[in-house]
C-alpha positions as CSV (number, residue, x, y, z in Angstrom):
1,W,0.1,0.1,0.1
2,Q,1.6,3.0,-1.6
3,L,-0.1,5.6,0.9
4,G,1.2,3.8,3.8
5,K,4.7,4.2,3.0
6,V,4.3,8.3,2.7
7,G,2.8,8.5,5.8
8,W,-1.3,8.0,5.4
9,R,-3.0,6.2,8.4
10,Q,-6.1,4.0,7.3
11,A,-7.8,2.7,10.2
12,W,-10.3,-0.3,9.8
13,G,-12.8,-0.2,12.7
14,D,-12.6,-1.8,16.0
15,D,-14.0,-4.9,14.6
16,E,-11.8,-4.7,11.2
17,T,-15.0,-4.4,9.0
18,G,-13.3,-2.0,7.0
19,P,-13.9,1.7,5.5
20,Y,-17.5,0.8,4.4
21,M,-18.6,-0.1,7.8
22,M,-17.0,2.8,9.5
23,F,-18.9,4.9,7.5
24,I,-22.4,3.6,7.9
25,R,-22.1,3.6,11.6
26,A,-20.1,6.9,12.4
27,F,-19.9,8.4,8.9
28,R,-16.2,8.3,9.0
29,G,-13.3,6.3,7.6
30,Y,-13.7,6.3,4.2
31,Y,-11.6,8.3,1.3
32,F,-12.1,8.6,-2.4
33,D,-8.9,9.3,-4.7
34,I,-9.8,11.7,-6.7
35,G,-6.3,12.1,-8.1
36,A,-4.3,13.3,-4.8
37,S,-3.1,10.2,-3.9
38,E,-0.6,10.0,-6.8
39,L,0.8,13.5,-5.8
40,V,0.7,12.4,-2.1
41,M,2.6,9.0,-3.4
42,D,5.1,10.9,-5.5
43,G,6.1,13.4,-2.6
44,K,4.2,16.5,-5.0
45,V,2.1,17.0,-2.0
46,G,3.5,16.7,1.5
47,L,1.6,14.7,4.4
48,R,2.0,14.5,8.2
49,S,-0.1,12.2,10.1
50,G,-0.5,12.2,13.9
51,V,0.5,16.0,14.7
52,S,-1.2,18.8,15.1
53,V,-0.9,22.7,14.0
54,A,0.9,24.6,16.6
55,E,1.3,28.1,14.7
56,V,0.5,29.1,10.8
57,R,3.0,31.8,10.0
58,P,3.2,33.9,6.6
59,H,5.2,31.2,4.8
60,S,5.5,28.4,6.9
61,V,3.7,25.9,9.2
62,V,5.1,25.0,13.0
63,L,3.5,21.6,13.6
64,S,3.3,20.2,17.6
65,T,6.5,18.6,16.9
66,G,8.4,21.6,16.5
67,E,9.2,20.9,13.1
68,E,8.9,23.8,10.5
69,L,8.0,23.3,7.0
70,P,7.8,25.9,4.7
71,C,4.1,25.7,2.6
72,E,2.4,28.0,-0.4
73,L,-0.9,26.2,0.4
74,L,-1.8,24.4,4.0
75,V,-4.8,22.3,3.6
76,L,-6.6,20.7,7.0
77,A,-8.2,17.6,7.2
78,T,-9.7,18.6,10.4
79,G,-12.2,16.1,10.8
80,Y,-16.1,15.8,10.3
81,Q,-18.5,17.2,12.7
82,D,-21.8,15.2,13.4
83,S,-25.0,15.9,12.6
84,M,-26.1,16.9,16.0
85,S,-23.5,19.3,16.3
86,V,-24.5,21.0,13.5
87,V,-28.2,21.2,14.0
88,S,-27.1,22.3,17.5
89,K,-25.4,25.1,16.2
90,L,-28.1,26.1,13.2
91,I,-31.1,25.4,15.3
92,S,-30.8,24.7,18.9
93,P,-29.2,22.4,21.4
94,E,-32.6,21.7,22.3
95,V,-33.7,20.2,18.8
96,A,-30.6,18.6,18.3
97,K,-30.9,16.6,22.0
98,A,-34.6,15.7,20.3
99,M,-33.5,14.4,17.3
100,G,-30.7,12.3,18.7
101,P,-27.8,10.6,16.8
102,C,-27.2,10.6,13.3
103,W,-25.8,8.0,11.0
104,G,-25.2,4.6,12.5
105,Y,-26.6,1.4,13.5
106,G,-26.4,1.4,17.5
107,S,-23.6,-1.3,17.2
108,G,-21.8,-0.3,20.1
109,K,-18.6,0.1,18.1
110,A,-16.7,3.3,18.0
111,G,-18.5,6.2,17.1
112,D,-21.9,3.9,16.9
113,P,-22.7,4.0,20.5
114,G,-26.3,1.5,21.2
115,P,-28.6,0.3,21.7
116,Y,-28.9,-1.4,18.1
117,E,-32.3,0.3,16.2
118,G,-32.4,-1.8,13.2
119,E,-31.5,0.9,10.7
120,L,-29.6,3.9,9.8
121,R,-30.4,6.3,12.3
122,N,-32.0,10.2,11.3
123,M,-30.9,10.2,7.8
124,W,-33.4,10.0,4.7
125,K,-36.3,9.8,7.1
126,P,-38.3,12.0,10.0
127,T,-36.5,12.3,12.8
128,A,-37.8,12.2,16.5
129,Q,-37.7,16.1,16.2
130,P,-41.6,16.6,14.3
131,N,-40.7,18.2,10.9
132,L,-36.9,17.8,10.9
133,W,-35.5,15.8,7.9
134,L,-32.0,15.2,7.1
135,Q,-29.9,14.2,4.2
136,G,-26.4,13.8,3.8
137,G,-23.4,12.2,2.8
138,N,-21.4,12.3,-0.6
139,I,-22.9,13.4,-3.6
140,A,-23.9,10.1,-4.9
141,L,-25.7,9.2,-1.4
142,S,-27.6,12.5,-1.3
143,R,-28.6,11.9,-4.9
144,F,-29.9,8.4,-4.9
145,H,-31.7,8.7,-1.3
146,S,-33.4,12.3,-2.4
147,L,-36.0,10.3,-4.2
148,H,-36.7,8.1,-1.0
149,L,-36.7,11.3,0.7
150,A,-39.1,13.2,-1.7
151,L,-41.3,10.4,-1.7
152,Q,-41.4,10.2,1.9
153,L,-42.5,13.7,2.3
154,K,-44.7,14.0,-0.5
155,A,-46.4,11.1,1.2
156,R,-46.9,12.9,4.6
157,Y,-48.6,15.8,2.3
158,E,-51.0,13.6,0.7
159,G,-51.8,12.3,4.3
160,I,-50.8,9.0,3.5
161,E,-49.0,6.9,6.4
162,T,-45.6,6.6,6.6
163,A,-42.9,4.6,8.7
164,R,-42.4,6.9,12.0
165,P,-38.8,7.3,13.4
166,L,-37.8,4.6,16.2
167,M,-38.1,6.8,19.7
168,P,-35.6,6.2,22.2
169,K,-37.0,4.1,25.2
């Protein structure tokens, strides 16, 4: 695995099921190569894993190790924020709490606290917060599931009974 030789750190999940299950359970662990991997492997794009940025200077960056790197462009892959955090900021902490976790099945694995609910939580279906629906993921997932979401909303507006969200006990 060429990326590993230049410092890329790939996790496989605490049960070794790999990036797909990490994505479904906690919306993390995946990477789509759209050309950057070759640039990283060829040394044209630098990569530092397991360190943090201590200071940004006009033409360089200082890492937590004390190493100073000259740079023209600094890209920070700082990670994803869960939907509850986003809803908390955009709407309110109370609505985020009422909505509950998003993504995952309640498997009890890292990033996917139980209890098991039997289906993907709060994505492309009604949430426990009345009139709050979420759509997320990459373009392919959003495009694919937008039809499911639209059909559910249309059914609601037409008075057709639809599945209800699983409510926390």
